[in-house]
Each structure stands twice: as structure tokens, then as C-alpha cells.
N, C-alpha and C positions, 0 to 999 in steps of 0.2 A: 448595710453600710455601717451599722454600730460596730460590729466586730473589726471592719476595715479601719474605722476611725480610731478604734482602740490601738490597732497595730501601728497606725501613723503617729499617735501620740506617745507610744511606748516602744519606740524601735530600739532604744538603748537597753540591752538585757539587764545590765547591772542596775540601772535605774528602776527598771520594772520589778526586779526582785526585792528591792528595798522599799517600794512604795505601792500602796494599793491603788488600783485604777480609780480615776475620778468618775463619779456617777454622771451619766449623760441624761439630760432632761429632754424628753420628747415633747415637742411643741406642736400642736395641731390647731385647728380653728377653735375648738372648745376652750383652750387655755392660753390662746395667743394674746388676747387683751391683758389678761392678768399677768402674763410673763413679760410684757413689753417694757414696763417700768424696771423690772429686774435686769433685763438684758441691757437696757440703756445704761443703767448704773455700771454693770460689768464692763461694757465697752468704753465708757468714758474714763474709768479708773485703771484699765488694763495697760500693760506695757507693749503688748503687740497682740494682734488677733489673727488667727489662722482660720481659713475657710477651705471647704472641700465640697465639690459637687460630683454627683454621679448621674450620668445621662441614661436614657433608656435605650439608646442605640446610636449608630453612626451611618452616614450615607455611604452607600457602595457604588453609586453611579460614577463611571470613569470620568465624565466631564466635570464632576465636582471635586475631584482630587487635584490638588495643587501640584503643578509640575515645574521643572526647572526652566521650561521655555515660556512660562507665563510672565506677562508683564506685571508690575506691582498692582495695577488696577484690576487686571484679571484675577490675580491671586487673592486680592481682597474680596472681590465679588464672590468668588468661589467659597471662601472661608465664611463670608457673611451669609450666603445662601445655606450652607451646611449648619452654621450655628443657629439660624432661625428655624431649622427643621428639628432641632433637639427639644425635648421637653424635660426639664429638671423636675424630678419628683421628690428629691430630698436635697436639702442644703444644710451642711454641717457648719457651725460657727463655734469657735473656741477662743474666748478671750483668755490671755495669760497675764499673770502678775508675778514679778520677780522681786522679793524683798528678803533681805538678809540671808542671801544664798538659798532661798526656798522658792521653788517654782510651783505655782498653783494654777490649775487650769479649771475653766468653767465651761464644759462642752454642752452644746445644744444641737439637737437634731430638728430641723424644720420640715414637716411633711407639706408638700406643695401640690396644689391641683387647681388650675384656673377654672372658674365656673362663673355662671351669670348670677352673682350674689345680689345685684341690685335689680334684676329683672328687666334689664334694658336691651337685651339681645346681644350682649357682649360680656366677655370675649368669646370667640369661637375659634379654637385651634385645631389644627391637624399636624401630625408629626410622624417622622419615620421611626421605626422601632425594629430592633433585632431580637429574635427569640433568645440568642445567646446571652444578651445583656439582661433580659428578664430572668433567665435561669440563674445567672450569677447573682442577681439581687435576691431572688427567692432563697438561694442557699445561704445568703448572709443574713436571712431572717427579716427581709423587708416585708412589711405589712401592707399589701396592696389595697386591702379593704379600708384601712385607716387612711391611706393616701387619698383614695377616690371619694370616700364619704365624709371625711373629717379633715382633709387637706386645706391648707391656707390658700386662699385665692389672691390674685394680684392683677393690676392693670399697668400698662405702660403710661408714660407721661401724656401721650396724645389721648389715650383712652380715659385716663383720669379727667382731663379737661372736658372730653365729650360726654362723660357721665355726669359731671357737675352741670353741664348745659342741659342735659336731658332731665335731670332732677328738677332744674328750674328754680331752685331757692335763690333768693337775692343774695348777692355777694358783696362784702365790704370793699371799699376802694383801698387799694394799696398804692405804693409810690410808683410801681411800674405802670399803673393805669394813667397816672397823670404825666403830662409832657408839656413842653413849652409850646405856646400857641403861636402860629404865624401871624402875619398882618391881618387885622380884623377887617372884614368887608362890610359893605352896607347890608347885605343879607344876614351876616352874623349879628349885627346890631339890631336889626329888626327881630330876629329870632330871640336874642337874649331878652330884650325889653318886653316881648310878648310873654315869655315864660316868667320873667321877674314880676310882671303885673299879676299874673295869674296866681303865683306863689304868695304875693303879698295879700291879695284878697282872701286867699285860703287861710293864711295865718291869722289875719284879722278875724275871720269868722270862727276860727278855733279858740282864740284867746278871748273874744268878746262873750264872756260868760252870761252877763246880764241879758243880752239880746237872745242868746240861745235859750235861756230858761223861759223867756216870755213866749217864744214861738212854740206852736204845737208840733206834734210828731210829724205831721204831713209836711210842714214847712221845713222842719229840720231835715227830713229825708230828701225834699226837693233840693235844699241847698247842697247837700252832700253830692247829689247827682250832677248839679250844674258845676260845682267846683272840683269834682272828681276826687272828694275826700274819702279815704279808706282808713283801715286800721292795720297797724303792724304790732301785734300783741295787744297792749293796752294803749299804745301811743297813736296819735293821728298821723297819717301819712298821705302823700299825694304822689301819683305816678305820672312821670313826664315821658311821653313817647319821643324817641329820637330815630333818625333816618340814617345816620352816619357817625363815624368815629369823631369827626369834627363837632357835631352837635353834642356828643357825650362830654367832650372836653369843655365846651362852652357852658353847659349846664353844671358841671362839676365846679368850674371856676366861679360861676354865679352863686352856687350854694355855699361855697366856702366863705363868702362875704357875710353870711349869717351865723351867729354864735350858737344858735339853738337848733340847727338842722344838721342831720346826719345822712349823707347820701349812701344809697345801695344800688348796685348794678343788677338788672334782671337779665339774664342771658336769653337769647333767642334759640329756638330748637335747631335752627339751621346754622348756628354759629354767630358769633359777634354779640352785641348788646341790643336788646329789644327796647329797653326803657330804663330810666333812672327813677328810683323811688326815694323821696325825701321824707324822713321821719322827724317829727317835731318833738323835741324834748322840753321839759319844764324848767330845767336849771343845768348849770354846768356839771353838778354831781350827777343828775340824771343822764346827761350826755356821756359822761365817763362810764357810767354803769352800762349804758346801751352798747358802747364800744367794747366793753369787756365781754358782754354777753355774745356780741357778734364774733369776737375772737375765739371764744370757747366753742361757739357753734361751728366755726370754720375748722378748728382743730379736730372736732369730733367728726365732721363730714369728711375731711381729708383722710383721717384715719380709717374710716369706714370704707372710702373709695380706694385708697392706696393699698390696703392689705399688706402682703409681705414686703412690698417695696419700702415700707416704713423702716425695715431693718437696713436696707441698703441706704436709705436717707441717713440713718444713724452713723454708718460708716463715713459718709461724706462729711457729716458735722464733726466727726472726731478727727479728721485730718488736720 
């Protein structure tokens, strides 16, 4: 693909004779994280970006070929089925800048190969492949070993969410999680008051330092078991089990009324929310610090799970 990309970038002979080819950076799993900030800067400051993909093959089944007799729905279904059976092994990105009649390109070649990076049993792909396509890629110098062993993995949006759920790390609450509450029922009121009482007793036990120091280790351990007190890092926390999205919203609304509590969502293995964890902070500065830590953790985890789709996300942000 590298020679082919060179030909696409320098199709004008006179331009090619007066300018040296731009060096193409090969990006694999080994240098993807280090190259990400550089690529982000190139895309954000570019005047336009060119992309080029090369697939391993195409479907030859007659029923998958779009014909003039197909309805729009049938044609779309055929094209979708064929596209899903392709496996992109290399993705070329070239941001361009144009300043003072000078065109500058920054080409990158991304070697891609989806694998089970997180040991979660996903993704697992099968795809069609034509030997003529592989032969053409080999003639152009494509490194299949680098692709398979050091290619950048990626997940779809649905797989990303499933991966985060399987990892099971508590997630911070965002604006999408919160929603307007319908009319409060008697059951809602009883549930909220029961949780409010439990959280109040727990906070009092955590903040009553004089009583805690006088108690022996056995009493302190017993109090933690009864109140359900845990630790989130160095901060006290309590886990509140929920059975529905409605209960999640009620717990979040109740925790928002406290200035020193930060809620976290604990995903269930089967999907949805298993519980809400409330973390107790010592001050507003400590609360802001915890939120910053959670945000950085979310960014690192998203980057780890997302893989190459991080580049596609950069394209969307630059629009």
C-alpha cells in the first residue's frame, strides 16, 4: 500500500519532479500510543485529510452483487453484508496543510488487526479473502507479519460498551445517565428514605473520629460489615444495590443533595447497572480531585478499549 499511496499523493508528474516524496510513518500497536498525540495535532491543524483503505478481498457470491432490479432496501442489505465481510488490514491517513502556496502532507499508515487485547473473548471475526488481493498486497511490500503480530486492534461501539461492562470498573456519572424523573410513587419514597437513612448513618460513622478511635478493631470491623462500608482507593465508600433504572435515578438524585459524595456506577455482567457506589470526600478540593482522577481513568480506559477507533473519533471531532 505504501507505493500505492505514494502514487496517489504524487499523481502530478511535474509536482513529483520538483518535490521529494513525503516520508510515510508506519503506525503499529507498538508506537500507536506515542503517535496518537502527534496525529491528533496534525488532524486538528490540517486543511483537509485524505484516507485510503485496501481490503483483503471482495465477495464473489452472485446474490451479494447489487443489480438494477434490487429495491433500495435490498441493495443496501447486499452492500452491508459485503462490507461486513471485508477486513481492513491497513488504513492510510494523510492530513494536508496549505500555506503560502506550499502544500505539505503528513501521511500515516495504520496496520490493523482485531484481536482479543483485553482477554474478554472478543472480538472474533471471520472474513472473505481473495488470493489475488493478497498477492497484490504482497507485491506492494505489505508486511503481513507486522499486521498480524503488531497490528492495532479495535472494537465497535457496542463491543466497547460490552468490554467496559465485563471489566467491571465503576464508571463516573455523565449527563446522559441522568434524566428527568416521573411522578414519585409511594414505593419510590420508601426506597429513597431507606437509602437516605443508611447513607446518613454511614457518613456519621465515617466522620465521627472520636468514637472510631475508642472502638477496638473488632468493633470497627463489625461496624463496617453492618453499614456496608468499603474503600475506594483511600476514600470511604458505600455500595447501594439497585434493581432497575428507576432506582438508579432515585439514588443519583438523592446523592446529589450531598456536597461531599461522588456517585459511581457499577455495571452488571449481563448489562445495565448493578449498583451505585458513593465515595465520601473530605472537602470540595478533594471532591474536585476525585472527579479529575475519575476523568483521567475514564480517558485511559476508553483509549485502551477503543484502539484504532480513536482515530475515527478524531475525525468526528474535527468536523
